[in-house]
Each structure stands twice: as structure tokens, then as C-alpha cells.
TORNU-765984 format. One record per residue (C-alpha): residue in one letter; x, y, z. Coordinates in steps of 0.25 Angstrom, whole numbers, m for minus. Example, Ala and Ser with C-alpha at 12.3 -4.5 7.8 and 13.67 -1.06 7.14 Angstrom:
> r / u / v / w
> A / 49 / m18 / 31 .
> S / 55 / m4 / 29 .
***
This chain:
> r / u / v / w
> X / m57 / 94 / 73 .
> X / m45 / 86 / 74 .
> X / m43 / 76 / 86 .
> X / m32 / 80 / 96 .
> X / m25 / 67 / 93 .
> X / m25 / 70 / 78 .
> X / m20 / 84 / 81 .
> X / m9 / 78 / 90 .
> X / m4 / 69 / 78 .
> X / m6 / 81 / 68 .
> X / 3 / 90 / 77 .
> X / 13 / 78 / 78 .
> X / 14 / 77 / 63 .
> X / 15 / 92 / 61 .
> X / 26 / 94 / 71 .
> X / 35 / 84 / 63 .
> X / 30 / 85 / 49 .
> X / 19 / 95 / 45 .
> X / 20 / 90 / 31 .
> X / 15 / 76 / 35 .
> X / 3 / 83 / 43 .
> X / 0 / 90 / 30 .
> X / m1 / 77 / 22 .
> X / m12 / 72 / 32 .
> X / m26 / 72 / 27 .
> X / m37 / 79 / 35 .
> X / m41 / 65 / 40 .
> X / m26 / 62 / 43 .
> X / m25 / 75 / 51 .
> X / m37 / 70 / 59 .
> X / m33 / 56 / 62 .
> X / m27 / 51 / 75 .
> X / m27 / 38 / 83 .
> X / m37 / 40 / 94 .
> X / m33 / 37 / 109 .
> X / m45 / 28 / 109 .
> X / m47 / 13 / 111 .
> X / m35 / 9 / 103 .
> X / m25 / 18 / 109 .
> X / m30 / 16 / 123 .
> X / m29 / 1 / 120 .
> X / m15 / 2 / 115 .
> X / m11 / 9 / 128 .
> X / m18 / m1 / 136 .
> X / m12 / m13 / 129 .
> X / 2 / m7 / 133 .
> X / m2 / m3 / 148 .
> X / m14 / m11 / 153 .
> X / m7 / m23 / 159 .
> X / m19 / m27 / 168 .
> X / m32 / m25 / 159 .
> X / m33 / m19 / 145 .
> X / m48 / m16 / 143 .
> X / m46 / m7 / 131 .
> X / m48 / m13 / 118 .
> X / m61 / m20 / 112 .
> X / m56 / m34 / 111 .
> X / m58 / m46 / 120 .
> X / m48 / m54 / 127 .
> X / m48 / m68 / 133 .
> X / m36 / m73 / 142 .
> X / m27 / m62 / 138 .
> X / m29 / m64 / 123 .
> X / m38 / m58 / 112 .
> X / m52 / m66 / 113 .
> X / m54 / m74 / 100 .
> X / m61 / m85 / 93 .
> X / m54 / m98 / 92 .
> X / m61 / m100 / 78 .
> X / m53 / m88 / 73 .
> X / m40 / m90 / 81 .
> X / m38 / m104 / 76 .
> X / m35 / m99 / 62 .
> X / m24 / m90 / 67 .
> X / m21 / m98 / 80 .
> X / m6 / m96 / 78 .
> X / m8 / m81 / 82 .
> X / m11 / m77 / 96 .
> X / m25 / m70 / 98 .
> X / m19 / m57 / 101 .
> X / m12 / m56 / 88 .
> X / m25 / m59 / 81 .
> X / m38 / m54 / 87 .
> X / m35 / m40 / 94 .
> X / m36 / m27 / 87 .
> X / m22 / m23 / 80 .
> X / m17 / m9 / 83 .
> X / m22 / 2 / 74 .
> X / m8 / 3 / 68 .
> X / m6 / m12 / 67 .
> X / 2 / m22 / 76 .
> X / 14 / m16 / 81 .
> X / 23 / m28 / 78 .
> X / 18 / m29 / 64 .
> X / 20 / m14 / 61 .
> X / 35 / m16 / 66 .
> X / 37 / m28 / 58 .
> X / 31 / m21 / 45 .
> X / 41 / m10 / 48 .
> X / 53 / m19 / 48 .
> X / 48 / m25 / 35 .
> X / 47 / m11 / 29 .
> X / 61 / m8 / 33 .
> X / 67 / m22 / 28 .
> X / 60 / m21 / 14 .
> X / 64 / m6 / 12 .
> X / 79 / m4 / 16 .
> X / 78 / 11 / 12 .
> X / 67 / 12 / 23 .
> X / 77 / 8 / 34 .
> X / 81 / 20 / 43 .
> X / 69 / 28 / 39 .
> X / 59 / 33 / 49 .
> X / 45 / 27 / 45 .
> X / 32 / 25 / 53 .
> X / 28 / 12 / 58 .
> X / 19 / 4 / 49 .
> X / 4 / 5 / 52 .
> X / m4 / m7 / 49 .
> X / m15 / m5 / 39 .
> X / m27 / m14 / 34 .
> X / m18 / m16 / 22 .
> X / m13 / m6 / 12 .
> X / m27 / 0 / 7 .
> X / m29 / 4 / 22 .
> X / m15 / 10 / 22 .
> X / m19 / 18 / 9 .
> X / m32 / 22 / 16 .
> X / m25 / 27 / 29 .
> X / m15 / 36 / 20 .
> X / m28 / 42 / 14 .
> X / m34 / 45 / 28 .
> X / m21 / 51 / 32 .
> X / m16 / 59 / 20 .
> X / m26 / 60 / 9 .
> X / m37 / 71 / 8 .
> X / m46 / 75 / m3 .
> X / m39 / 80 / m16 .
> X / m25 / 75 / m12 .
> X / m17 / 69 / m24 .
> X / m13 / 55 / m23 .
> X / m3 / 51 / m33 .
> X / m4 / 38 / m40 .
> X / 2 / 31 / m52 .
> X / m9 / 29 / m63 .
> X / m8 / 14 / m60 .
> X / m13 / 13 / m46 .
> X / m22 / 4 / m36 .
> X / m36 / 8 / m38 .
> X / m39 / 8 / m23 .
> X / m30 / 20 / m21 .
> X / m41 / 28 / m28 .
> X / m52 / 23 / m18 .
> X / m43 / 26 / m6 .
> X / m38 / 40 / m10 .
> X / m47 / 45 / m21 .
> X / m61 / 40 / m17 .
> X / m59 / 39 / m1 .
> X / m50 / 51 / 1 .
> X / m53 / 60 / m12 .
> X / m39 / 61 / m16 .
> X / m34 / 64 / m30 .
> X / m27 / 53 / m37 .
> X / m16 / 58 / m46 .
> X / m9 / 48 / m55 .
> X / 4 / 47 / m63 .
> X / 8 / 37 / m74 .
> X / 13 / 25 / m66 .
> X / 23 / 20 / m77 .
> X / 33 / 28 / m85 .
> X / 36 / 25 / m100 .
> X / 46 / 15 / m96 .
> X / 37 / 7 / m87 .
> X / 42 / 11 / m74 .
> X / 37 / 20 / m63 .
> X / 34 / 34 / m69 .
> X / 42 / 43 / m60 .
> X / 41 / 55 / m69 .
> X / 25 / 54 / m69 .
> X / 26 / 52 / m54 .
> X / 35 / 64 / m52 .
> X / 27 / 73 / m60 .
> X / 14 / 69 / m53 .
> X / 20 / 71 / m39 .
> X / 25 / 85 / m43 .
> X / 12 / 89 / m49 .
> X / 3 / 85 / m38 .
> X / 13 / 89 / m27 .
> X / 12 / 103 / m32 .
> X / m2 / 106 / m28 .
> X / m5 / 96 / m17 .
> X / m5 / 98 / m2 .
> X / 1 / 84 / m1 .
> X / 3 / 73 / m11 .
> X / 0 / 58 / m9 .
> X / 8 / 49 / m18 .
> X / 4 / 34 / m18 .
> X / 15 / 24 / m23 .
> X / 12 / 9 / m25 .
> X / 24 / 0 / m28 .
> X / 22 / m11 / m32 .
> X / 11 / m5 / m39 .
> X / m3 / m10 / m40 .
> X / m8 / m11 / m51 .
> X / 4 / m11 / m60 .
> X / 14 / m20 / m51 .
> X / 25 / m10 / m54 .
> X / 36 / m7 / m43 .
> X / 46 / 4 / m44 .
> X / 61 / 3 / m47 .
> X / 72 / 9 / m37 .
> X / 74 / 22 / m47 .
> X / 58 / 23 / m47 .
> X / 57 / 22 / m32 .
> X / 68 / 33 / m30 .
> X / 62 / 42 / m41 .
> X / 48 / 41 / m34 .
> X / 54 / 45 / m21 .
> X / 62 / 56 / m27 .
> X / 50 / 62 / m33 .
> X / 42 / 62 / m20 .
> X / 53 / 67 / m11 .
> X / 56 / 78 / m21 .
> X / 41 / 82 / m20 .
> X / 41 / 82 / m5 .
> X / 54 / 91 / m6 .
> X / 47 / 101 / m15 .
> X / 35 / 103 / m5 .
> X / 25 / 92 / m7 .
> X / 19 / 84 / 4 .
> X / 19 / 69 / m1 .
> X / 12 / 57 / 5 .
> X / 18 / 45 / m2 .
> X / 10 / 32 / 0 .
> X / 17 / 19 / m4 .
> X / 8 / 8 / m7 .
> X / 17 / m4 / m6 .
> X / 7 / m15 / m5 .
> X / 15 / m24 / m14 .
> X / 29 / m21 / m8 .
> X / 40 / m31 / m11 .
> X / 33 / m38 / m23 .
> X / 44 / m33 / m32 .
> X / 47 / m42 / m45 .
> X / 58 / m35 / m52 .
> X / 72 / m33 / m48 .
> X / 73 / m18 / m51 .
> X / 62 / m13 / m41 .
> X / 63 / m4 / m29 .
> X / 60 / m15 / m18 .
> X / 58 / m6 / m6 .
> X / 47 / 4 / m2 .
> X / 47 / 18 / m7 .
> X / 45 / 21 / 8 .
> X / 60 / 20 / 11 .
> X / 63 / 30 / 0 .
> X / 52 / 40 / 5 .
> X / 52 / 40 / 20 .
> X / 59 / 51 / 27 .
> X / 62 / 59 / 15 .
> X / 54 / 72 / 16 .
> X / 45 / 78 / 26 .
> X / 34 / 80 / 16 .
> X / 35 / 66 / 11 .
> X / 26 / 55 / 19 .
> X / 27 / 41 / 14 .
> X / 16 / 30 / 18 .
> X / 20 / 16 / 15 .
> X / 9 / 6 / 14 .
> X / 12 / m9 / 14 .
> X / 7 / m21 / 20 .
> X / 6 / m36 / 21 .
> X / m5 / m38 / 10 .
> X / 4 / m41 / m2 .
> X / 18 / m42 / 5 .
> X / 13 / m54 / 13 .
> X / 2 / m59 / 4 .
> X / m9 / m56 / 15 .
> X / m19 / m48 / 7 .
> X / m31 / m50 / 16 .
> X / m23 / m47 / 29 .
> X / m24 / m32 / 26 .
> X / m11 / m28 / 33 .
> X / m4 / m16 / 28 .
> X / 5 / m5 / 34 .
> X / 6 / 10 / 33 .
> X / 20 / 17 / 36 .
> X / 23 / 31 / 36 .
> X / 36 / 37 / 31 .
> X / 39 / 52 / 34 .
> X / 49 / 62 / 30 .
> X / 61 / 66 / 39 .
> X / 54 / 78 / 46 .
> X / 50 / 78 / 61 .
> X / 48 / 68 / 71 .
> X / 45 / 56 / 62 .
> X / 40 / 47 / 73 .
> X / 30 / 57 / 78 .
> X / 24 / 59 / 64 .
> X / 24 / 44 / 62 .
> X / 17 / 42 / 75 .
> X / 6 / 53 / 71 .
> X / 4 / 47 / 57 .
> X / 3 / 33 / 63 .
> X / m8 / 38 / 73 .
> X / m16 / 45 / 62 .
> X / m15 / 32 / 54 .
> X / m20 / 24 / 66 .
> X / m31 / 33 / 68 .
> X / m35 / 31 / 53 .
> X / m35 / 16 / 56 .
> X / m42 / 17 / 69 .
> X / m53 / 26 / 62 .
> X / m55 / 16 / 50 .
> X / m51 / 1 / 53 .
> X / m46 / 2 / 67 .
> X / m35 / m8 / 65 .
> X / m30 / m18 / 55 .
> X / m32 / m33 / 57 .
> X / m24 / m39 / 68 .
> X / m23 / m53 / 63 .
> X / m17 / m49 / 49 .
> X / m7 / m40 / 56 .
> X / m3 / m52 / 65 .
> X / m1 / m61 / 53 .
> X / 7 / m51 / 45 .
> X / 16 / m49 / 57 .
> X / 18 / m64 / 58 .
> X / 22 / m65 / 44 .
> X / 32 / m54 / 45 .
> X / 38 / m61 / 57 .
> X / 39 / m74 / 50 .
> X / 53 / m78 / 46 .
> X / 47 / m84 / 33 .
> X / 40 / m71 / 29 .
> X / 50 / m66 / 19 .
> X / 52 / m80 / 13 .
> X / 37 / m82 / 11 .
> X / 35 / m68 / 6 .
> X / 46 / m70 / m4 .
> X / 40 / m83 / m9 .
> X / 27 / m76 / m12 .
> X / 35 / m64 / m19 .
> X / 42 / m74 / m28 .
> X / 28 / m80 / m33 .
> X / 23 / m66 / m36 .
> X / 36 / m62 / m43 .
> X / 35 / m75 / m51 .
> X / 21 / m71 / m56 .
> X / 25 / m56 / m59 .
> X / 37 / m62 / m67 .
> X / 28 / m71 / m74 .
> X / 18 / m60 / m78 .
> X / 29 / m52 / m84 .
> X / 34 / m64 / m92 .
> X / 20 / m67 / m97 .
> X / 18 / m53 / m101 .
> X / 30 / m53 / m110 .
> X / 22 / m61 / m120 .
> X / 21 / m51 / m132 .
> X / 7 / m55 / m136 .
> X / 2 / m48 / m124 .
> X / 6 / m34 / m130 .
> X / m7 / m34 / m138 .
> X / m15 / m35 / m125 .
> X / m8 / m26 / m115 .
> X / 4 / m18 / m110 .
> X / 10 / m22 / m97 .
> X / 13 / m12 / m86 .
> X / 27 / m14 / m79 .
> X / 26 / m22 / m66 .
> X / 36 / m28 / m57 .
> X / 30 / m30 / m43 .
> X / 18 / m32 / m35 .
> X / 5 / m40 / m38 .
> X / 0 / m34 / m51 .
> X / 3 / m30 / m66 .
> X / m5 / m22 / m76 .
> X / m8 / m22 / m91 .
> X / m12 / m11 / m100 .
> X / m22 / m18 / m109 .
> X / m22 / m14 / m124 .
> X / m35 / m10 / m130 .
> X / m44 / m16 / m119 .
> X / m50 / m10 / m106 .
> X / m45 / m16 / m93 .
> X / m58 / m17 / m87 .
> X / m64 / m24 / m99 .
> X / m52 / m34 / m99 .
> X / m54 / m37 / m85 .
> X / m69 / m40 / m87 .
> X / m66 / m49 / m99 .
> X / m55 / m57 / m93 .
> X / m63 / m59 / m80 .
> X / m76 / m64 / m88 .
> X / m69 / m71 / m100 .
> X / m56 / m77 / m94 .
> X / m58 / m77 / m79 .
> X / m46 / m67 / m77 .
> X / m47 / m56 / m67 .
> X / m38 / m44 / m67 .
> X / m39 / m29 / m63 .
> X / m43 / m18 / m73 .
> X / m34 / m6 / m68 .
> X / m40 / 5 / m77 .
> X / m40 / 7 / m92 .
> X / m33 / m4 / m99 .
> X / m25 / m8 / m87 .
> X / m27 / m21 / m80 .
> X / m20 / m26 / m67 .
> X / m16 / m41 / m65 .
> X / m12 / m46 / m51 .
> X / m2 / m57 / m55 .
> X / 0 / m59 / m40 .
> X / m12 / m68 / m40 .
> X / m9 / m76 / m53 .
> X / 0 / m89 / m52 .
> X / 12 / m88 / m60 .
> X / 8 / m99 / m69 .
> X / m5 / m92 / m72 .
> X / 1 / m79 / m77 .
> X / 2 / m82 / m91 .
> X / m12 / m87 / m92 .
> X / m17 / m74 / m85 .
> X / m11 / m65 / m95 .
> X / m15 / m74 / m107 .
> X / m30 / m72 / m102 .
> X / m28 / m57 / m101 .
> X / m22 / m56 / m115 .
> X / m34 / m65 / m120 .
> X / m44 / m55 / m113 .
> X / m37 / m43 / m119 .
> X / m37 / m49 / m133 .
> X / m52 / m52 / m132 .
> X / m55 / m38 / m129 .
> X / m46 / m32 / m139 .
> X / m53 / m41 / m150 .
> X / m66 / m37 / m145 .
> X / m63 / m22 / m146 .
> X / m57 / m24 / m160 .
> X / m69 / m32 / m165 .
> X / m78 / m20 / m161 .
> X / m89 / m29 / m155 .
> X / m97 / m22 / m144 .
***
């Protein structure tokens, strides 16, 4: 039986865009934000001018009660910016500031009607919330054949969805628009709804798309929606902004997809994790982008409340301290300069990797997958299993990398100092030669 509050949200969505309602999973249709402690406390915070005895925190002299031995480490911040619970959807000031940032970084997003970013416990939590809201057993999830392994755990294992892949690269080493288009058309034909997950810059390959590729992706998705498919596009933009080539599309695909068609719902997932180099803070954001139909604000409100219900029913809310520190960073006049300085360091490492890999001797050991962004790059090892190489490098040379399936290995150049890049690849090369020689010798 569906709770009346959930039914009210469902009716709100149905009245304005029934296609979005059909995109919801059974759990998504049941979700709502309860008028319980959090909702009543929010109302009391606004109106209880004499006494507020609603929420389960302790106060002392008008501030959040706290231990001095904790506060001394962050004593530049007031207790109320640290110790109380954050709202389920995140600190309002942070949500507003992140929205300003999204508009500033993607000019094509300006003047579009989007939802307000909802704070998540980093991007993995955002991906899980998408699963709660929209994914049901058997749903096809479209991914390239080079994808982050955790997608499988989130959607295939937890939600029993069906991962469908297409070749990531075309023969020229760019994004495979033809393979993407064919897979979208084929899967959309027989599905109630289609979930398409796009991750640029990509993990594990470190590849990001060019403007023509971006336009092509969007044309394919909009055409499928026009032809009758209901499509949920999930944009995993964890590495947004880390672009190292001049010819890349430097905006979010969100700006090209939002408000395009009533059967196209886009969910942008981004966050401070990589953009602000605060991996342990676990601050991410989920932003909805609807088509042009109906009262968009009403549908955004309903989707936000359902998302808040999913948050309330799992982690309750995200950490307050992390959100405050991210907000302070965004408000700092030095934020962009400091961010740019770190970007230049990563760009230098990426360019050094590309330079080192030009050495012709490496052609005997691997093929380099094209990369131009993010933290990672991949090699296709010749004649050697990736997992066997990983173990050999670790045990013999003290080098760690990720076996990415078959003969592929992923290298996080983000954590290698520029002056150490050449040595790293020399050791990887040595490891490959060891194993190739071993295989040639025929020894067990």
C-alpha cells in the first residue's frame, strides 16, 4: 500500500509529466519525505521563536553543545556550522552556491530550468539514489565496455538491472557514436524505459569527448525520446573540469540535454571529491533536469522530496562539517586560483605520461588507449593477462596498478609525481617483458 504522502507526490508528477512517473521504479513510486521529526523540526526552526524542543541535539547557551577537544581543531568555524544535523537535502547555502557554480561552468545551461542540487554522500551515494528512484529488476543500463566496476555492484548486484555495453572507442580512437546509437536504438525498442549512464572524463580510460561527439550523443538521445523511448540519462561527472586537451567539450552534457523532451530525464551527479581534492569529505550533488512539459517546479519538488525520503531512509543526512568546509571553499576569493594551480600539476603529469609513452620500445609491450582528461589512463597489454601483470609488478617491483579486465590495466597518473612518470612505465615495461619471456620459455 502506498503512503498518502507518496501518492500525493505521484499525482503531482503525473499531472505534469506522466512519462517521468513511468520512469520511477516501484520503490521510487513508494518514496516520500515523511512529515516526521525532520519536517517538523524544519518548520519549528522557522517559527518557534521562544523554544524549539523538536530535534535530537543538545544546545548550550544558544549554540550546539560540543566538546572543546574537538572544536579546537576547527575553531575558526562556529559550533552551529559543525555539530548539528544538516538538512536531508543538504545545507541550503551550499546547494545554492553549487548551482551558481554549475551555471558558471556550463554556459549552455544558463536560462535552462533545472532542479536545485541535492547534497549526497559523494557520487557513489548519488548513483545509489538514482537506483532507488528509477531502477528495477531487468531494466537495461547502457554503459561503454570500459566502465567503473562499482556500477556493476550498484545496479546489477543491488538492483538486479541488466548491464548492456557497447564498444567505447571507434576505429579512430574517439568515442564510438555509431556503436552508442545502435545500442540505444536496439535497447529502447523493447524496454519500458532505458537508463543511459555517461561518464566523462571516463574512469578508467581518462578519455573525454570533443564538441562534435557531445553534440552527437545528445542528438542520439533526443531522437530516441522523440521516437517514443523514455530515457533516464545519468551523468557521472566526478572528474569534471580536469580537461588536458584543447579540443575537448569543456561543459556538462547537462546543458545540452535539459528541457529538450518530455520523455528525457537527465540526472547530473558531480561533487567536491575530485574537483576540490577532498576525497574523504564525501560531498556530492544530484541535480535533476526535466523536459519542457508541464509545471517543472512541481515535478522538481516532487522528485526532490522522493530523493529526500530515500536519503532519510538510508543515511538520514550527509555530514555537516564537510558541507560547511566545501561551502567555505566556494566562497573563498582564492578558490579558483588554488584549483587552477592543482589542475596545472595534474595536466603536467598527464602530458608527461603521453610524452613517455611515445617511446617506440613500448610498442612490444602494450597499446595505449586514448586519454585526455581526468585521473587515469589504460594500457592493453600484449600477450600477458592484466591480473598476472598486476601481481608480478606488485611482488617483484613494488608497483601497484589496477587490472581492469582481460589484458587491460589502469594507471592513476594523478598520484605519480611528474618526475617519477618515466620510471613507473619503465618498471611496467620490465614486468611485461618478464612475463612474455616466461610464456615464451614454456616453463610452468
